[in-house]
BAKE-781143 format. One line per 3 residues: number of its first residue (from 0); for each residue x, y, z of C-alpha. Coordinates in Angstrom, 1 decimal. Example, Ala and Ser with C-alpha at 12.3 -4.5 7.8 and 13.67 -1.06 7.14 Angstrom:
REM residues 2
0) 12.3 -4.5 7.8  13.7 -1.1 7.1
***
This chain:
REM residues 572
0) 138.3 84.8 99.6  134.6 86.3 99.4  133.4 88.5 102.2
3) 129.3 88.2 102.3  127.5 91.3 103.0  123.9 91.8 104.8
6) 122.1 95.6 104.0  119.5 94.6 105.6  116.3 96.2 106.0
9) 116.9 98.6 102.3  115.7 101.6 103.0  113.7 104.3 101.0
12) 111.3 101.6 99.8  108.0 100.4 99.5  108.4 97.1 101.6
15) 110.7 94.7 103.7  114.0 93.5 100.9  116.7 91.8 102.4
18) 120.2 91.9 100.4  123.3 89.8 100.7  126.4 90.0 98.4
21) 130.0 88.6 98.1  132.4 91.0 97.5  135.7 89.3 96.0
24) 139.0 91.8 95.3  136.7 94.9 95.3  133.7 93.3 93.3
27) 130.5 91.8 93.9  131.1 88.2 92.9  127.7 87.0 93.8
30) 124.4 88.5 95.4  121.0 87.5 96.9  117.6 89.2 97.0
33) 115.3 88.2 99.6  111.6 89.4 100.6  111.3 89.0 103.9
36) 107.4 89.6 104.6  104.4 87.6 103.5  101.6 89.4 101.9
39) 98.9 86.6 100.7  96.6 89.0 99.3  94.9 86.3 97.3
42) 93.9 83.9 100.2  91.7 87.1 101.1  90.3 87.1 98.4
45) 88.5 83.1 97.5  85.6 83.1 97.4  84.4 87.1 97.8
48) 82.3 89.1 95.0  84.9 89.3 92.3  83.3 93.2 91.7
51) 85.1 94.1 95.3  88.0 92.5 94.1  89.8 96.2 93.1
54) 89.0 97.4 96.7  91.1 94.8 98.5  93.9 94.3 95.9
57) 94.4 98.4 95.7  95.7 97.9 99.0  98.5 95.6 98.7
60) 100.3 99.4 98.7  100.0 102.9 99.6  102.5 103.7 96.9
63) 101.1 101.9 93.7  97.2 103.2 94.8  95.6 103.0 91.3
66) 97.6 100.1 89.3  96.3 97.4 91.2  93.3 98.5 91.0
69) 92.9 98.8 87.0  94.9 95.3 86.8  91.6 94.2 89.1
72) 88.6 95.5 87.2  90.6 94.6 83.8  90.9 90.9 84.7
75) 86.8 90.6 85.9  85.5 92.5 82.5  88.1 89.8 80.3
78) 86.6 86.5 82.4  82.6 88.2 82.4  83.0 90.1 78.4
81) 82.6 93.4 79.8  83.4 96.9 77.4  83.9 100.0 78.6
84) 82.8 103.3 77.3  85.8 105.2 75.8  84.8 108.1 78.7
87) 86.1 105.2 81.5  89.4 104.7 78.8  90.0 108.1 78.9
90) 89.7 108.6 82.4  91.8 105.7 83.7  94.5 106.6 81.4
93) 94.1 110.0 83.2  94.6 108.8 86.8  96.9 106.5 85.2
96) 99.4 109.2 83.9  98.6 111.4 87.2  99.8 108.5 89.1
99) 103.3 108.2 86.7  104.3 111.5 87.2  103.5 112.0 91.0
102) 105.2 108.8 91.8  108.3 108.8 89.5  108.8 112.6 91.1
105) 108.8 111.5 93.8  111.1 108.2 93.8  113.6 110.4 91.3
108) 114.3 113.2 94.5  113.3 111.7 97.6  113.8 108.1 96.9
111) 117.0 107.6 94.6  118.5 111.1 94.4  120.0 110.5 97.9
114) 122.6 107.8 96.3  123.8 110.1 94.3  123.4 113.7 95.7
117) 125.4 114.7 98.8  123.7 117.1 100.7  126.1 118.0 103.7
120) 128.5 119.1 100.7  125.5 121.5 99.7  126.5 123.4 102.3
123) 130.1 124.5 100.6  128.3 125.8 97.9  128.5 129.1 96.2
126) 124.8 130.4 96.0  125.8 132.1 93.6  127.4 129.7 91.4
129) 124.6 127.6 92.0  121.9 130.3 90.3  124.2 130.1 87.7
132) 124.4 126.6 87.5  120.4 126.2 87.7  119.8 129.1 85.4
135) 122.3 127.3 83.0  120.2 124.1 82.1  116.6 125.2 83.4
138) 114.2 128.6 82.8  112.5 127.5 86.2  111.8 130.6 88.1
141) 112.9 129.6 91.7  116.7 129.7 91.3  118.0 133.2 92.3
144) 121.0 133.5 94.4  119.1 134.3 97.2  117.1 131.5 97.1
147) 119.5 129.2 97.4  121.3 130.4 100.3  118.0 130.3 101.8
150) 118.1 126.6 101.6  121.6 125.8 102.0  121.1 128.0 105.7
153) 117.9 125.8 106.4  120.4 122.8 105.6  122.9 124.6 108.1
156) 120.2 125.0 110.5  119.6 121.5 110.4  123.1 119.9 110.9
159) 124.0 122.3 113.9  121.5 121.4 115.5  122.6 117.7 115.4
162) 119.0 116.6 113.4  119.0 116.0 110.1  115.6 114.5 110.4
165) 114.9 112.8 106.7  118.7 113.5 106.1  120.4 111.3 108.8
168) 122.0 108.7 108.5  123.6 109.4 105.0  126.8 107.7 103.8
171) 127.8 111.3 103.4  131.7 112.5 102.1  131.5 109.0 100.3
174) 134.0 109.0 97.7  131.3 107.2 95.3  129.8 111.4 95.8
177) 130.8 113.4 92.2  128.7 115.9 92.5  130.7 119.3 93.1
180) 128.7 121.2 96.1  126.7 123.7 94.0  124.7 120.9 92.2
183) 124.1 119.1 95.7  122.6 122.3 96.7  120.3 122.5 93.6
186) 119.4 118.9 93.9  118.0 119.6 97.5  116.2 122.8 96.9
189) 114.3 120.5 94.2  114.4 117.7 96.6  112.5 120.1 98.9
192) 110.2 121.8 95.6  108.8 118.0 95.3  108.0 117.6 98.3
195) 105.3 120.3 97.4  104.4 119.8 94.1  103.7 116.3 94.3
198) 100.3 116.6 96.7  99.3 119.0 93.8  99.2 116.3 91.3
201) 97.2 113.8 93.1  94.3 115.6 93.4  93.8 114.1 89.8
204) 92.5 111.1 92.1  90.3 112.5 93.8  88.6 114.4 91.4
207) 88.2 111.6 89.6  88.0 108.6 92.4  87.5 110.4 94.9
210) 90.6 110.2 97.1  94.1 109.1 97.4  96.0 107.1 97.6
213) 93.2 104.6 97.1  91.3 106.3 94.9  87.9 104.2 93.7
216) 87.5 101.9 90.5  84.3 100.5 89.3  84.0 97.2 87.0
219) 82.6 98.1 83.6  83.5 101.6 83.8  84.8 104.3 86.6
222) 82.8 105.4 89.5  82.2 109.6 88.3  79.7 111.0 86.5
225) 80.4 113.6 84.0  77.6 116.1 84.2  78.5 120.0 83.8
228) 76.3 121.7 85.2  76.5 119.6 88.5  77.8 120.3 92.0
231) 78.2 116.6 93.5  79.3 115.3 89.0  82.3 115.9 87.0
234) 81.8 119.2 86.1  83.2 122.0 84.5  85.0 123.7 87.4
237) 86.2 120.3 88.4  87.5 119.7 84.1  88.9 122.8 84.1
240) 91.2 121.9 87.9  92.4 118.6 86.2  93.9 120.8 83.4
243) 95.5 123.1 85.4  97.2 120.1 87.6  98.3 118.4 84.2
246) 99.7 121.9 82.9  101.3 122.5 86.3  103.1 118.5 86.1
249) 104.3 119.4 83.1  106.5 122.2 84.0  107.7 120.7 86.9
252) 108.8 117.4 85.2  110.2 119.5 82.1  112.4 122.5 84.3
255) 113.4 121.0 87.3  113.3 117.0 86.8  114.8 116.0 83.7
258) 117.6 119.4 83.9  118.2 118.3 86.7  118.3 114.3 85.8
261) 120.5 115.0 83.1  122.7 117.4 84.9  123.5 115.0 87.4
264) 124.0 111.6 84.9  126.5 113.7 83.3  128.7 113.7 86.2
267) 128.2 109.7 86.3  128.0 108.7 82.9  131.1 107.3 82.3
270) 130.7 104.9 85.0  127.7 104.1 86.1  126.3 103.4 82.2
273) 128.1 100.8 82.4  127.4 98.9 85.9  124.1 97.4 86.7
276) 123.2 96.5 83.8  121.9 92.8 85.2  119.4 90.3 82.8
279) 119.5 91.0 78.9  115.6 90.0 78.7  113.1 93.0 79.0
282) 109.2 93.0 79.5  106.3 95.5 78.9  103.0 94.4 79.2
285) 101.7 97.9 77.8  99.1 100.2 78.7  97.1 103.4 77.8
288) 95.1 102.1 75.2  93.4 104.9 72.7  90.9 102.7 70.9
291) 89.7 100.5 73.6  91.6 98.5 75.9  91.1 95.1 73.1
294) 93.3 97.3 70.5  96.6 96.8 71.8  98.2 98.4 68.9
297) 96.3 101.4 70.0  98.9 101.5 73.6  100.7 104.6 74.0
300) 103.2 101.7 76.2  103.7 99.1 73.2  103.5 95.4 74.8
303) 106.4 92.7 73.7  109.6 91.5 74.8  113.2 92.3 74.3
306) 115.4 89.2 74.1  119.4 89.1 74.7  119.0 93.2 74.2
309) 118.2 92.8 70.8  116.2 95.9 69.7  116.0 95.1 66.1
312) 112.8 92.5 67.6  110.2 92.4 69.9  108.2 89.0 69.9
315) 104.3 89.6 71.6  103.1 88.1 74.8  100.3 86.3 75.6
318) 99.5 86.2 79.1  97.2 83.7 79.3  99.0 81.3 76.8
321) 99.8 78.2 80.2  103.5 78.0 78.5  104.6 81.0 78.4
324) 104.0 83.0 82.4  105.3 80.9 85.2  105.8 81.2 88.5
327) 108.6 78.9 90.3  109.1 78.3 94.4  112.1 76.5 94.2
330) 114.1 79.5 96.2  110.6 80.7 98.0  108.9 79.7 101.3
333) 105.4 78.3 99.5  104.9 74.9 98.6  102.4 73.7 95.6
336) 100.1 71.0 95.6  101.4 67.7 93.0  105.2 68.9 92.8
339) 106.8 72.5 93.3  107.1 73.0 89.4  106.6 76.4 88.4
342) 102.7 77.0 87.3  100.9 79.2 85.5  98.8 82.1 87.4
345) 95.2 80.6 86.6  96.5 77.1 88.4  98.8 79.3 90.8
348) 98.4 78.6 94.8  99.3 80.5 98.0  100.0 78.3 100.2
351) 103.1 79.1 102.9  106.3 76.6 103.5  108.5 78.8 105.7
354) 111.1 76.5 106.4  113.9 78.8 106.9  115.9 80.0 109.7
357) 114.1 82.4 112.2  114.7 86.4 111.9  116.8 87.2 112.9
360) 120.1 85.9 111.2  123.2 86.0 110.5  122.7 84.7 106.4
363) 120.9 83.8 104.5  120.8 79.6 103.7  120.8 80.2 99.6
366) 121.0 76.3 99.8  117.3 76.3 100.0  114.5 79.0 100.1
369) 115.5 82.0 101.3  112.0 84.6 100.2  108.7 84.9 100.1
372) 108.7 85.8 96.5  107.7 83.5 94.4  109.6 83.2 90.5
375) 108.1 84.0 87.5  109.8 83.9 84.1  108.6 83.8 80.5
378) 109.1 80.6 78.4  111.6 80.0 81.0  114.0 83.3 81.0
381) 114.1 85.9 83.8  112.8 89.1 83.1  113.4 93.4 84.1
384) 109.9 94.7 83.9  109.6 98.7 84.7  111.1 102.0 83.3
387) 113.7 100.5 81.1  111.5 97.8 79.8  108.7 99.9 78.2
390) 111.3 102.2 76.9  113.4 100.0 75.1  110.1 97.8 73.9
393) 109.2 101.2 72.5  112.2 102.3 71.5  112.8 98.9 69.4
396) 109.0 99.2 68.2  110.0 101.7 66.3  107.2 104.1 67.7
399) 108.6 108.3 66.8  108.7 109.4 70.3  110.1 107.0 71.4
402) 112.9 106.6 69.4  112.7 110.8 69.4  112.8 110.8 72.9
405) 116.0 108.3 73.9  117.9 108.9 70.8  117.7 113.2 71.9
408) 118.8 111.8 75.7  122.0 109.6 74.2  123.3 112.6 72.2
411) 122.8 114.9 75.3  124.8 112.8 77.3  127.0 111.7 74.6
414) 126.7 107.9 75.6  126.2 104.9 72.9  122.8 103.0 73.0
417) 125.0 100.4 75.1  124.6 102.8 78.5  120.8 102.4 78.4
420) 121.4 98.7 80.1  122.9 99.9 83.1  122.3 101.5 86.2
423) 122.0 105.4 85.6  120.0 104.3 81.7  117.2 102.2 84.2
426) 117.7 106.0 86.4  117.4 108.0 83.0  114.2 105.5 81.3
429) 112.3 106.3 84.0  112.5 110.3 83.5  112.3 110.1 79.9
432) 109.1 108.4 80.1  107.7 110.8 82.9  108.1 113.6 80.2
435) 106.2 111.4 77.5  103.5 110.7 79.9  103.5 114.5 80.9
438) 103.0 115.1 77.4  100.2 112.4 76.6  98.2 113.4 79.5
441) 97.2 116.5 77.6  96.0 113.8 74.6  93.6 111.8 77.2
444) 92.3 115.4 78.8  91.5 117.5 75.5  90.1 114.0 73.9
447) 87.9 113.9 76.5  86.8 117.4 76.6  85.7 116.8 73.2
450) 83.9 113.8 73.8  81.6 116.0 76.4  81.5 118.5 73.7
453) 80.1 115.8 71.5  77.1 114.7 73.8  79.2 111.5 74.9
456) 78.9 111.7 79.0  78.9 108.0 79.2  81.0 106.4 82.0
459) 80.3 103.0 82.6  78.4 100.0 80.8  76.2 98.3 82.9
462) 75.4 94.6 80.9  76.4 92.2 83.0  76.3 93.8 86.0
465) 74.3 91.2 87.8  76.2 87.7 88.9  72.6 86.1 87.6
468) 74.0 87.3 83.9  77.7 85.4 84.5  78.3 82.0 83.2
471) 79.1 79.6 86.2  82.9 79.0 85.5  84.8 82.0 83.9
474) 88.7 82.9 83.9  90.4 86.1 82.9  93.6 88.4 83.1
477) 94.4 91.8 83.6  97.4 93.4 82.7  98.7 97.2 83.1
480) 102.6 98.9 83.8  102.9 99.6 87.6  105.5 102.9 87.7
483) 107.4 100.0 88.7  106.7 97.4 85.9  104.9 94.4 84.1
486) 101.3 94.1 86.4  99.0 91.2 85.9  96.1 90.4 87.7
489) 94.7 86.3 87.4  90.7 85.4 88.0  88.8 82.3 87.8
492) 85.3 83.0 89.1  82.5 80.1 90.4  79.2 80.3 90.5
495) 79.3 84.2 91.0  82.2 84.0 93.7  86.1 84.1 93.1
498) 87.4 80.9 93.1  91.5 81.5 92.7  92.9 85.1 92.4
501) 96.8 85.3 91.2  98.7 88.9 91.7  102.2 88.6 89.3
504) 103.8 92.0 90.7  106.2 94.1 89.2  108.8 93.8 91.8
507) 107.7 89.8 91.7  109.6 89.7 88.7  112.8 91.7 89.6
510) 113.4 91.1 93.1  112.6 86.8 93.5  115.2 84.6 94.2
513) 116.7 82.1 91.9  115.0 79.8 89.8  114.6 75.7 89.6
516) 117.5 76.0 86.9  119.6 78.9 89.3  119.3 81.9 86.9
519) 119.4 84.4 89.1  116.5 87.5 88.4  117.5 91.0 88.3
522) 118.5 92.6 91.2  120.9 89.4 92.0  122.3 89.8 88.2
525) 121.9 94.2 88.4  124.3 93.5 91.4  127.1 91.3 89.9
528) 130.5 93.2 89.2  129.1 96.3 91.4  132.5 98.0 92.2
531) 132.4 98.1 96.9  134.6 100.8 97.6  133.6 100.4 101.6
534) 132.1 97.4 102.9  130.9 98.6 105.9  129.1 101.6 103.8
537) 127.5 99.7 100.5  126.1 103.2 99.1  126.8 101.3 95.1
540) 124.1 98.4 95.9  121.6 101.1 97.3  122.3 103.2 93.6
543) 121.8 99.9 91.9  118.9 98.5 93.9  116.6 102.4 94.2
546) 117.7 102.0 90.5  114.1 99.7 90.3  112.2 101.4 92.7
549) 111.7 98.1 94.8  108.0 98.2 96.0  107.1 94.8 98.7
552) 105.3 96.5 101.4  106.1 98.9 104.5  109.6 98.4 105.8
555) 110.0 98.3 109.4  113.5 98.2 111.8  114.6 94.6 112.6
558) 114.1 93.2 115.8  114.5 90.0 117.6  112.3 88.0 119.9
561) 113.4 89.6 123.1  112.5 93.1 121.2  116.4 94.6 121.0
564) 117.5 96.3 117.9  119.5 93.8 115.7  122.1 96.0 114.1
567) 123.5 95.2 110.4  124.5 97.8 107.9  123.2 100.7 108.2
570) 121.6 102.2 105.5  119.4 105.5 104.2
***
């Protein structure tokens, strides 16, 4: 008989996520993913000025920051036929690259690494041996025995005081941890360094967009003007700072993130290179245009779909085709008028229909609706989106940068291509694309400098800015690749106002409940077959779920109606 365990909330994510897993003979045989917080941003947007939509949608999340604004301005531009100047595309690309580098580094070290790294074990490490290990895989300057000895001392003081702070409540000592103490100490040191580094790269958003985490955007271009001699514009000093920030980011990624990723993967590749594969279909909308957003073939991240892990074919996507992308609510706490069948986002609705049990509850009634997430499908098929999907589509498209990156990683780890379809493969893909993005950022930066040198300082297209120039009705779609995967916004505009607005976000694709045909989505499917050493401490569930980098909303503790804390499986 299967035992069902509940992990609620899943911590070290952005949002409210509950996972229930049925375990039999030490492995997960069924799983259920439930988003336990309603969003409803689409309702807020109805009737508003389309040019303001980006400012609302950007605040769906405090982690993804820029990408919802980017998707939003693109959907309005698509609806109204607005083409932005080349400099605007480049500046948007630079903000995109800065977001990816910051987000992926933060995820690896602060949200996911502790699924692989035993912090307390670092107290047993030999600082001299740790230094030798660090210097054998990287030329990063902070690698002396004294440096690691100081880090170990700091950890020891935390432990002695009984106040582990950010390292409290971990599954330290769990049998699933495999790193030697020295590797653990090195990883913890870099965890702390990454905290300091990440706050620097996001200054790029402040320079181009005025602030972070929610920088300014603008339909028709970008909100910053270029004038090399003007204090209040994008001037020579600020451009130089952007270049330096990207150089520093590339050094940290090449000399810290990637070496750590490969070192940790080498200890887990035998098991976790074959666990957590999940659904066999992958989708990328693509992004980072090099010849205008209309030229999809110019994207650095290519657009396409891989079905059944067939890396010999990439299938095109048309987000305007009413038959391709649809959202089901068969197992979601929503309702549709005229039945509950799947709908294309242009016809989508956001109407609440919560009939589930009143939290707290022992188990989800999965025979009914059990999540606040809708269930999107492409031609009826579940898709995985995110770094693995992007790298696989790039690899399958035959793009040299992707082929070289993936092939080099497989050779370094001495694993077959099939290892990509796993929890570890998903984690590795995130690091590999971060390295690619760090290289592309310098290309875009140099292109911007070249345009300015050649006398092109345009950053906005004022054409069709006024509603009186718009058609009576129009509709559009704006697509991008959030760090967590394929993101698109769909809009309908009538008489200058938003008539309908729908977002289909990455974690909706990955974390959604079953569809009307009973097909699992990526989270649920990826957990099937996962070994669980200790059901009371389900570290293995966190490894796979965190490999997707869930982003749903700000997480909270669970309380009953009297304000009493409800304890279930404690996670870290």
